[in-house]
N, C-alpha and C positions, 0 to 999 in steps of 0.2 A: 504494500500500500504506500502511495506517495503522500508526503506531507508538505504543505505549502505555507503554513503559518504557525507561529507559536503564540499561544494565548495563556494568560495567567488564570489559574484556578486555585483559589485559596492562597496558600503559601508556596505553591509549586507551579511549574510551567508544563503545559501539555501541548503536544503538537496536534493541530487540527488536520484532518484528512482532506486532501484535495478532491477526493471523489464524492464529497457531499454535494448533492444536487442543489441548485439555487431554489430559493423559496418561491412558491406560487401561492397567491391568495385567490380563492374563489369568493366572489362577492355576489350574494343572492338577494334580490329585492324581496323584502318581507311584506310589502304592501300590495303586491300583485293579487288581483282578484280572479275569480273563475270567469268563464265566458258570459255567465248571466249577469255579472256585475254585482253580485251579492256582497254585502258587507259582513257576512258571517265570519266568525273566527273559529278555528284558525284558518287563515287565508292560505291559498295554495303556495304562496312564497314562503310562508312560515313552515309549512309541511315539507317543502323541498329542502329548505335550509336545515331542518332537524334531521331529515333522512340522510342528507349529504354528510353532516357532521358525524352522525352515528356510523355511517359506512366507511368513513375516512380512516385508513390505516397507513396512508402514505407519509413517510417522513418528509418534512419540509413543505407540506401542503396545509394551508390554513383555510378554514371555511368561516366566512363572516357574513353578517346580514346588515343591510342598510334599509332605511325606510322607503326610499324610492330611487330607481335608476332612470326615471323619466322616459321609459320605453313602453308606455301603457298600451299603445296600439298593437304592440307585438306580445302583449300579455306577459306571462311569467318569464322573467329575465334574470340573467346572471352575467357576470364579467369575470375575466381572468386578468390578473395583474402579476407581473414579474419584474423586478428591478432591472433596468437597462434593456428591456425588451418591449415589443409591441404589446398593447393591451387589447383585449377582445371583449365585445359585448354580443350576447346571444339573446334571442327572444323566441317566442312560440314554444317554450319548453313545457313539459308536463311534470306533474308532481312525482312521476316515476323516473325522472332523469338523473337521480343522484349518482348512479354508477357510471352513466355517460359523462357527467361532469368530472368525476374523478379520473376516468380514462383520458379525457381531454387534458386535465391538469397534469397527468403523468407525461403525456406526449409533450406538452408545453415545457414542463420542467426539464425534460431531457434534451430539448432543442438547444443547439449550439449557436444558432444564428439569430436568436431573439424572435423567431416566428414560430407559430404553431403549425406543424406539418399538416397538409390536407390528407395525405395517405394515412389511414388508420384512425382518422377522426370519426367518432360516432356520427351517425346520420343526422341526429338532431343538432349537432354542432356544425354540420355542413349546411343544412337547410336554414338553420336559425341564425346564421351570422348577420348581425346588424351593422357592426362597425369594427374596424381595426384601427387603433390609434397609435401613432408612432411615439417612441420614447422621446423625451425632451432633447436629449443629446443628438437626436437624428435631425432636428430642425436647424436650418441655417439661420444665421444672424442677418436679418434683412434691414437693419437700421442704417 
């Protein structure tokens, strides 16, 4: 195993493994409603968030919820965020998409170019792509 960094832990130093995959955060909209527009709780977004958190066994993958991703026309939505990489927003998800979100997060986490590969992506993450947002470092200074 290769080591690329020494970090302090208590009174001693430990070398951190270079093979640790970068962190990915899955952000799920908790306020998304079902197609009927019902205000009933728990909402589909709350259910998907809970199911994804419960199913998550991936090291370096966090599951968070936010009140609104502003993608209401595409219903149940989630986003993937990874430092230094493109961010992705998906819509038209179902409450059963937890394992698909985790499969997509694993693909994204393993990516070396900051992009989520199309090949191997679950169908709901192919059909449901709403936006791909570049990392800030990618943007040129136009001032």
